[in-house]
NUSEPA-831102 format. One line per field, with one value per residue (C-alpha): x, y, z; residue number from 1. Coordinates in nm, 3 decimals, padded with zeros to 5 digits. Layout:
<sites>
px	[X, ...]
py	[Y, ...]
pz	[Z, ...]
i	[NUM, ...]
</sites>
This chain:
<sites>
px	[01.450, 01.697, 01.440, 01.174, 01.395, 01.497, 01.136, 01.040, 01.337, 01.278, 00.908, 00.991, 01.231, 01.001, 00.693, 00.549, 00.425, 00.264, -00.103, -00.345, -00.363, -00.049, -00.082, -00.171, -00.215, -00.571, -00.600, -00.671, -00.836, -00.610, -00.705, -00.469, -00.418, -00.548, -00.850, -00.753, -00.384, -00.228, 00.038, 00.028, 00.086, 00.457, 00.683, 00.804, 00.596, 00.591, 00.560, 00.912, 01.070, 01.186, 00.987, 01.277, 01.266, 00.896, 00.888, 01.184, 01.110, 01.403, 01.190, 00.938, 01.213, 01.343, 00.992, 00.945, 01.279, 01.194, 00.855, 01.014, 01.235, 00.982, 00.624, 00.441, 00.225, 00.541, 00.712, 00.405, 00.410, 00.779, 00.694, 00.424, 00.675, 00.901, 00.608, 00.525, 00.890, 00.898, 00.570, 00.728, 01.031, 00.801, 00.642, 00.986, 01.091, 00.843, 01.076, 01.327, 01.316, 01.182, 01.423, 01.310, 01.439, 01.253, 01.352, 01.195, 01.311, 01.046, 01.009, 00.698, 00.525, 00.364, 00.455, 00.708, 00.785, 00.478, 00.237, 00.073, 00.293, 00.242, 00.574, 00.479, 00.425, 00.791, 00.927, 01.100, 01.303, 01.287, 01.490, 01.424, 01.626, 01.578, 01.609, 01.337, 01.312, 00.992, 01.006, 00.703, 00.790, 00.630, 00.501, 00.195, 00.343, 00.137, 00.436, 00.541, 00.197, 00.209, 00.545, 00.413, 00.120, 00.337, 00.593, 00.319, 00.180, 00.529, 00.565, 00.216, 00.321, 00.629, 00.410, 00.185, 00.491, 00.576, 00.220, 00.256, 00.574, 00.404, 00.098, 00.318, 00.519, 00.196, 00.030, 00.323, 00.343, -00.032, -00.041, 00.259, 00.099, -00.227, -00.031, 00.122, -00.225, -00.346, -00.049, -00.162, -00.520, -00.395, -00.195, -00.501, -00.724, -00.476, -00.431, -00.806, -00.850, -00.598, -00.790, -01.118, -00.943, -00.829, -01.181, -01.328, -01.074, -01.179, -01.549, -01.486, -01.294, -01.570, -01.832, -01.643, -01.609, -01.980, -01.945, -02.048, -02.312, -02.316, -02.449, -02.123, -01.901, -02.112, -02.133, -01.758, -01.693, -01.924, -01.734, -01.403, -01.505, -01.639, -01.310, -01.103, -01.298, -01.141, -00.792, -00.827, -01.011, -00.730, -00.473, -00.662, -00.653, -00.280, -00.213, -00.420, -00.242, 00.097, -00.009, -00.117, 00.221, 00.404, 00.204, 00.299, 00.661, 00.629, 00.669, 00.468, 00.232, 00.410, 00.501, 00.638, 00.919, 00.878, 01.057, 00.874, 00.522, 00.255, 00.318, 00.689, 00.624, 00.712, 00.446, 00.578, 00.493, 00.434, 00.317, 00.347, 00.128, 00.293, 00.134, -00.180, -00.049, 00.260, 00.044, 00.018, 00.391, 00.428, 00.146, 00.205, -00.165, -00.197, 00.117, -00.011, -00.349, -00.175, 00.038, -00.273, -00.432, -00.124, -00.144, -00.513, -00.441, -00.174, -00.413, -00.632, -00.342, -00.308, -00.680, -00.655, -00.353, -00.548, -00.755, -00.439, -00.225, 00.073, 00.387, 00.669, 00.973, 01.031, 01.339, 01.413, 01.748, 01.806, 01.828, 01.564, 01.606, 01.374, 01.673, 01.858, 02.181, 02.167, 02.095, 02.453, 02.484, 02.492, 02.187, 01.960, 02.012, 01.714, 01.654, 01.384, 01.323, 00.977, 00.785, 00.446, 00.133, -00.183, -00.487, -00.851, -01.140, -01.444, -01.453, -01.820, -01.758, -01.512, -01.236, -01.476, -01.594, -01.235, -01.161, -01.468, -01.386, -01.033, -01.177, -01.418, -01.131, -00.934, -01.232, -01.267, -00.895, -00.921, -01.216, -01.038, -00.731, -00.940, -01.129, -00.802, -00.677, -00.998, -00.978, -00.616, -00.710, -00.988, -00.761, -00.507, -00.777, -00.942, -00.612, -00.544, -00.893, -00.860, -00.522, -00.652, -00.959, -00.773, -00.539, -00.834, -01.005, -00.684, -00.648, -01.001, -00.960, -00.638, -00.822, -01.116, -00.892, -00.718, -01.054, -01.192, -00.878, -00.903, -01.268, -01.179, -00.917, -01.153, -01.449, -01.232, -01.104, -01.459, -01.581, -01.306, -01.387, -01.753, -01.858, -01.964, -02.149, -02.004, -02.209, -02.008, -01.679, -01.796, -01.956, -01.630, -01.424, -01.657, -01.573, -01.196, -01.163, -01.360, -01.197, -00.846, -00.942, -01.077, -00.756, -00.549, -00.756, -00.701, -00.327, -00.338, -00.539, -00.277, -00.017, -00.241, -00.336, 00.033, 00.055, -00.258, -00.133, 00.208, 00.040, -00.205, 00.088, 00.263, 00.525, 00.890, 00.832, 01.185, 01.361, 01.177, 01.414, 01.710, 01.576, 01.764, 02.097, 02.086, 01.891]
py	[-05.271, -05.147, -05.225, -05.031, -04.727, -04.749, -04.767, -04.460, -04.257, -04.354, -04.271, -03.927, -03.862, -03.976, -03.801, -03.569, -03.214, -03.129, -03.212, -02.926, -02.646, -02.451, -02.075, -01.869, -01.493, -01.390, -01.190, -00.826, -00.616, -00.314, -00.011, 00.097, 00.429, 00.607, 00.829, 01.197, 01.114, 01.416, 01.208, 00.877, 00.568, 00.506, 00.315, 00.629, 00.699, 00.941, 00.636, 00.523, 00.833, 00.832, 01.056, 01.297, 01.384, 01.469, 01.659, 01.896, 02.108, 02.045, 02.070, 01.827, 01.582, 01.591, 01.527, 01.230, 01.078, 01.114, 00.951, 00.655, 00.601, 00.651, 00.609, 00.348, 00.216, 00.142, -00.018, -00.238, -00.337, -00.430, -00.644, -00.821, -00.898, -01.064, -01.266, -01.389, -01.471, -01.697, -01.864, -01.944, -02.087, -02.311, -02.443, -02.504, -02.706, -02.977, -03.081, -03.207, -03.496, -03.413, -03.548, -03.574, -03.722, -03.891, -04.014, -04.152, -04.277, -04.450, -04.671, -04.855, -05.179, -05.379, -05.103, -05.042, -04.691, -04.565, -04.815, -05.115, -05.425, -05.711, -05.828, -06.019, -05.714, -05.618, -05.266, -05.212, -04.937, -04.860, -04.634, -04.521, -04.289, -04.273, -04.052, -04.079, -03.951, -03.886, -03.786, -03.736, -03.809, -03.536, -03.787, -03.588, -03.239, -03.146, -02.991, -02.814, -02.655, -02.553, -02.387, -02.217, -02.076, -01.961, -01.797, -01.615, -01.482, -01.363, -01.181, -01.035, -00.891, -00.740, -00.576, -00.449, -00.289, -00.121, 00.003, 00.158, 00.333, 00.488, 00.580, 00.737, 00.943, 01.063, 01.139, 01.346, 01.538, 01.601, 01.718, 01.945, 02.109, 02.149, 02.320, 02.562, 02.631, 02.717, 02.953, 03.119, 03.140, 03.306, 03.556, 03.632, 03.676, 03.913, 04.111, 04.146, 04.241, 04.520, 04.631, 04.649, 04.837, 05.098, 05.119, 05.162, 05.434, 05.623, 05.591, 05.703, 06.010, 06.108, 06.049, 06.263, 06.532, 06.526, 06.386, 06.030, 05.841, 05.611, 05.336, 05.339, 05.300, 05.029, 04.829, 04.856, 04.752, 04.450, 04.329, 04.389, 04.175, 03.898, 03.870, 03.902, 03.614, 03.382, 03.439, 03.239, 02.961, 02.926, 02.937, 02.653, 02.447, 02.515, 02.379, 02.065, 02.007, 02.043, 01.785, 01.550, 01.578, 01.514, 01.196, 01.073, 01.138, 00.949, 01.273, 01.430, 01.710, 02.038, 02.299, 02.207, 02.410, 02.532, 02.802, 02.804, 02.896, 02.717, 02.931, 02.840, 02.468, 02.312, 02.142, 01.908, 02.059, 01.716, 01.406, 01.089, 00.818, 00.531, 00.211, 00.093, -00.264, -00.153, -00.090, -00.467, -00.476, -00.143, -00.095, -00.273, -00.335, -00.515, -00.718, -00.799, -00.911, -01.135, -01.302, -01.364, -01.524, -01.740, -01.852, -01.937, -02.133, -02.339, -02.419, -02.608, -02.850, -02.892, -02.971, -03.226, -03.393, -03.443, -03.709, -03.915, -04.122, -03.966, -04.174, -04.141, -04.294, -04.338, -04.451, -04.513, -04.544, -04.563, -04.770, -04.911, -05.122, -05.244, -05.229, -04.908, -05.096, -05.263, -04.945, -04.901, -05.258, -05.335, -05.560, -05.261, -05.100, -05.073, -04.953, -04.966, -04.846, -04.844, -04.702, -04.552, -04.480, -04.320, -04.183, -04.093, -04.336, -04.151, -03.797, -03.716, -03.494, -03.265, -03.312, -03.244, -02.928, -02.814, -02.866, -02.672, -02.397, -02.363, -02.326, -02.057, -01.873, -01.878, -01.740, -01.458, -01.378, -01.376, -01.136, -00.915, -00.899, -00.802, -00.543, -00.395, -00.360, -00.188, 00.054, 00.130, 00.231, 00.449, 00.626, 00.715, 00.837, 01.044, 01.212, 01.292, 01.439, 01.644, 01.782, 01.901, 02.067, 02.226, 02.397, 02.542, 02.656, 02.815, 03.030, 03.163, 03.226, 03.421, 03.653, 03.679, 03.787, 04.042, 04.181, 04.208, 04.383, 04.625, 04.690, 04.765, 05.018, 05.194, 05.198, 05.328, 05.615, 05.692, 05.694, 05.928, 06.157, 06.149, 05.971, 05.641, 05.524, 05.320, 05.023, 05.006, 04.989, 04.728, 04.517, 04.488, 04.429, 04.146, 03.962, 03.969, 03.753, 03.447, 03.476, 03.472, 03.186, 02.984, 03.050, 02.927, 02.607, 02.553, 02.607, 02.337, 02.105, 02.137, 01.999, 01.737, 01.592, 01.527, 01.348, 01.147, 01.053, 00.955, 00.732, 00.587, 00.497, 00.313, 00.586, 00.509, 00.140, 00.035, 00.319, 00.260, -00.030, 00.208, 00.472, 00.362, 00.333, 00.630, 00.892]
pz	[00.251, -00.009, -00.278, -00.088, -00.052, -00.416, -00.535, -00.330, -00.454, -00.817, -00.783, -00.649, -00.938, -01.217, -01.082, -01.343, -01.299, -00.968, -00.959, -01.020, -01.279, -01.370, -01.338, -01.644, -01.625, -01.718, -02.037, -01.965, -02.237, -02.202, -02.417, -02.691, -02.515, -02.208, -02.257, -02.285, -02.324, -02.498, -02.673, -02.862, -02.650, -02.602, -02.367, -02.185, -01.875, -01.586, -01.362, -01.451, -01.295, -00.931, -00.700, -00.645, -01.016, -00.989, -00.660, -00.677, -00.371, -00.134, 00.181, 00.036, -00.055, 00.301, 00.434, 00.202, 00.299, 00.666, 00.614, 00.433, 00.736, 01.015, 00.892, 01.098, 00.813, 00.615, 00.914, 00.966, 00.597, 00.627, 00.930, 00.730, 00.455, 00.710, 00.845, 00.494, 00.431, 00.735, 00.639, 00.301, 00.479, 00.685, 00.366, 00.213, 00.519, 00.420, 00.136, 00.392, 00.639, 00.982, 01.247, 01.608, 01.930, 02.212, 02.554, 02.869, 03.205, 03.422, 03.725, 03.847, 03.920, 03.640, 03.392, 03.116, 02.994, 03.178, 03.016, 03.184, 03.157, 03.407, 03.549, 03.862, 04.077, 04.087, 04.077, 03.744, 03.583, 03.208, 02.978, 02.619, 02.391, 02.015, 01.708, 01.444, 01.088, 00.892, 00.527, 00.302, -00.060, -00.272, -00.524, -00.632, -00.593, -00.287, -00.113, -00.432, -00.460, -00.094, -00.158, -00.470, -00.274, 00.018, -00.209, -00.399, -00.070, 00.023, -00.309, -00.262, 00.075, -00.091, -00.354, -00.074, 00.084, -00.247, -00.263, 00.082, -00.032, -00.334, -00.128, 00.139, -00.109, -00.269, 00.065, 00.191, -00.138, -00.143, 00.220, 00.159, -00.145, 00.048, 00.324, 00.073, -00.067, 00.283, 00.316, -00.005, 00.120, 00.438, 00.236, 00.017, 00.322, 00.486, 00.165, 00.114, 00.478, 00.424, 00.115, 00.305, 00.586, 00.335, 00.193, 00.540, 00.609, 00.295, 00.381, 00.738, 00.627, 00.384, 00.652, 00.899, 00.631, 00.568, 00.215, 00.300, 00.490, 00.791, 00.562, 00.364, 00.670, 00.834, 00.508, 00.457, 00.817, 00.778, 00.470, 00.648, 00.944, 00.718, 00.531, 00.850, 01.004, 00.743, 00.886, 01.211, 01.025, 00.770, 01.051, 01.219, 00.900, 00.864, 01.212, 01.140, 00.809, 00.979, 01.236, 00.957, 00.788, 01.112, 01.175, 00.826, 00.924, 01.251, 01.450, 01.726, 01.611, 01.550, 01.288, 00.946, 00.796, 00.437, 00.243, -00.090, -00.195, -00.394, -00.701, -00.698, -00.744, -01.078, -01.286, -01.560, -01.901, -02.054, -01.872, -02.081, -01.934, -02.122, -02.246, -02.064, -02.075, -01.881, -01.576, -01.530, -01.465, -01.282, -01.034, -00.702, -00.636, -00.969, -00.905, -00.557, -00.693, -00.947, -00.680, -00.471, -00.778, -00.825, -00.463, -00.494, -00.812, -00.634, -00.349, -00.597, -00.650, -00.274, -00.245, -00.527, -00.369, -00.048, -00.232, -00.297, -00.060, 00.113, 00.063, 00.312, 00.472, 00.845, 01.033, 01.399, 01.574, 01.948, 02.262, 02.494, 02.807, 03.084, 03.319, 03.389, 03.454, 03.112, 02.910, 02.795, 02.679, 02.308, 02.337, 02.399, 02.056, 01.821, 01.463, 01.202, 00.844, 00.689, 00.399, 00.479, 00.283, 00.413, 00.237, 00.282, 00.239, 00.368, 00.513, 00.466, 00.162, 00.341, 00.081, -00.206, -00.033, 00.021, -00.348, -00.457, -00.209, -00.351, -00.701, -00.580, -00.407, -00.732, -00.922, -00.669, -00.697, -01.077, -01.070, -00.816, -01.041, -01.342, -01.136, -01.006, -01.363, -01.471, -01.178, -01.267, -01.621, -01.480, -01.231, -01.498, -01.735, -01.461, -01.379, -01.747, -01.792, -01.475, -01.575, -01.910, -01.761, -01.470, -01.716, -01.906, -01.585, -01.457, -01.768, -01.724, -01.353, -01.402, -01.640, -01.398, -01.108, -01.328, -01.443, -01.089, -00.965, -01.254, -01.173, -00.810, -00.914, -01.152, -00.911, -00.626, -00.840, -00.955, -00.596, -00.479, -00.771, -00.676, -00.995, -00.837, -00.527, -00.242, -00.365, -00.686, -00.493, -00.244, -00.514, -00.705, -00.394, -00.295, -00.618, -00.574, -00.263, -00.388, -00.732, -00.583, -00.352, -00.646, -00.840, -00.544, -00.535, -00.906, -00.863, -00.596, -00.821, -01.094, -00.853, -00.697, -01.034, -01.101, -00.765, -00.848, -01.193, -01.059, -00.804, -01.059, -01.285, -01.001, -00.989, -00.933, -00.861, -00.963, -00.788, -00.461, -00.397, -00.403, -00.167, 00.141, -00.042, -00.281, -00.088]
i	[1, 2, 3, 4, 5, 6, 7, 8, 9, 10, 11, 12, 13, 14, 15, 16, 17, 18, 19, 20, 21, 22, 23, 24, 25, 26, 27, 28, 29, 30, 31, 32, 33, 34, 35, 36, 37, 38, 39, 40, 41, 42, 43, 44, 45, 46, 47, 48, 49, 50, 51, 52, 53, 54, 55, 56, 57, 58, 59, 60, 61, 62, 63, 64, 65, 66, 67, 68, 69, 70, 71, 72, 73, 74, 75, 76, 77, 78, 79, 80, 81, 82, 83, 84, 85, 86, 87, 88, 89, 90, 91, 92, 93, 94, 95, 96, 97, 98, 99, 100, 101, 102, 103, 104, 105, 106, 107, 108, 109, 110, 111, 112, 113, 114, 115, 116, 117, 118, 119, 120, 121, 122, 123, 124, 125, 126, 127, 128, 129, 130, 131, 132, 133, 134, 135, 136, 137, 138, 139, 140, 141, 142, 143, 144, 145, 146, 147, 148, 149, 150, 151, 152, 153, 154, 155, 156, 157, 158, 159, 160, 161, 162, 163, 164, 165, 166, 167, 168, 169, 170, 171, 172, 173, 174, 175, 176, 177, 178, 179, 180, 181, 182, 183, 184, 185, 186, 187, 188, 189, 190, 191, 192, 193, 194, 195, 196, 197, 198, 199, 200, 201, 202, 203, 204, 205, 206, 207, 208, 209, 210, 211, 212, 213, 214, 215, 216, 217, 218, 219, 220, 221, 222, 223, 224, 225, 226, 227, 228, 229, 230, 231, 232, 233, 234, 235, 236, 237, 238, 239, 240, 241, 242, 243, 244, 245, 246, 247, 248, 249, 250, 251, 252, 253, 254, 255, 256, 257, 258, 259, 260, 261, 262, 263, 264, 265, 266, 267, 268, 269, 270, 271, 272, 273, 274, 275, 276, 277, 278, 279, 280, 281, 282, 283, 284, 285, 286, 287, 288, 289, 290, 291, 292, 293, 294, 295, 296, 297, 298, 299, 300, 301, 302, 303, 304, 305, 306, 307, 308, 309, 310, 311, 312, 313, 314, 315, 316, 317, 318, 319, 320, 321, 322, 323, 324, 325, 326, 327, 328, 329, 330, 331, 332, 333, 334, 335, 336, 337, 338, 339, 340, 341, 342, 343, 344, 345, 346, 347, 348, 349, 350, 351, 352, 353, 354, 355, 356, 357, 358, 359, 360, 361, 362, 363, 364, 365, 366, 367, 368, 369, 370, 371, 372, 373, 374, 375, 376, 377, 378, 379, 380, 381, 382, 383, 384, 385, 386, 387, 388, 389, 390, 391, 392, 393, 394, 395, 396, 397, 398, 399, 400, 401, 402, 403, 404, 405, 406, 407, 408, 409, 410, 411, 412, 413, 414, 415, 416, 417, 418, 419, 420, 421, 422, 423, 424, 425, 426, 427, 428, 429, 430, 431, 432, 433, 434, 435, 436, 437, 438, 439, 440, 441, 442, 443, 444, 445, 446, 447, 448, 449, 450, 451, 452, 453, 454, 455, 456, 457, 458, 459, 460, 461, 462, 463, 464, 465, 466, 467, 468, 469, 470, 471]
</sites>
């Protein structure tokens, strides 16, 4: 028996690498630089900054911190991490011997321990108590591959949690900026309503004085009511946006406090995107996809090991007696030590199918990883292109609003002086409201593109671990 135990232990020590392919990261053809990057590719990236250095509005920072503490999607992701951690612990437990106990007390006729056993038709008591040990020697590395797969799934769940954090920070910031843009729209609508009220007042006074026509006053009133109708609609959208923010914060629907305006928000003058290859290490979705690929790769080794015999060690120690009165006697002791080996002979092709399935799963995970990387490069490039074009559009829209306001002033003075018709005044006033609304939307887009780029770059992925302690 000593020789048997020695052989098994030596075999487990000299076993080579675990069966199955070792993981190798697929080669990703990363571009030398992001398309439309304004600076040469360098290691510095906006994504390396913590979110509180990007979003400097104090109210917004408080909202983000509250969401990180109470958001249900994040709490669910944290729960999933804990589930994966415990699954990994279950896989790790297979390295150790499994120790169990067993006991039975029975009485009957022609039976022993509840099983048929002729004894002359006499009533007989029986007692059994034992401790058993079962230990699978990981000769082929099957258990090691199972542990590798389970640990990779645990790390993938952790990366998924990081992804939820970045998504949550971005969602709160985006909703907050959208709320400020709605505030600006409401202010524009109210200001234009006041302008049309003044115009209607002028037309009414001229009509009452006999210098104007009913057509002027009715046209001015129609434009006034059209612009005023935007106010309750924008107020409705504001309430819905506030409710959305509160849900992200884990609150009941209600108002959201803010003290700044859209135009007071800071936009970074320069936004370095960093090296495209750095995305592979920074973005949580890419890191998650790689861990899932690692897990799928390890499962191939598990499938291969299923073709080979399982080698183990079993022991038994206890007492058994057909007489209750003799159970405590030394003669009832029992023990056993044995080596075991079991393996498949014929399973109708099931093991081959499992092996082929594991290879197909790995191929899918590899393609998904490569696709995720490609999408990441696209998202960063899209954000850089959008930022450049939004800046150009904003410059033109600022000049357009200034020109329309100037035209309104001139046409109003000409009308009062009797040098222009009411149509000229109304025509110019009609252009101001949509121009100012378009400018407000562009101001919002300038902020949102920073949020989108920060998210696309996997923003603040290192600092996210320090949120609870440092914020």
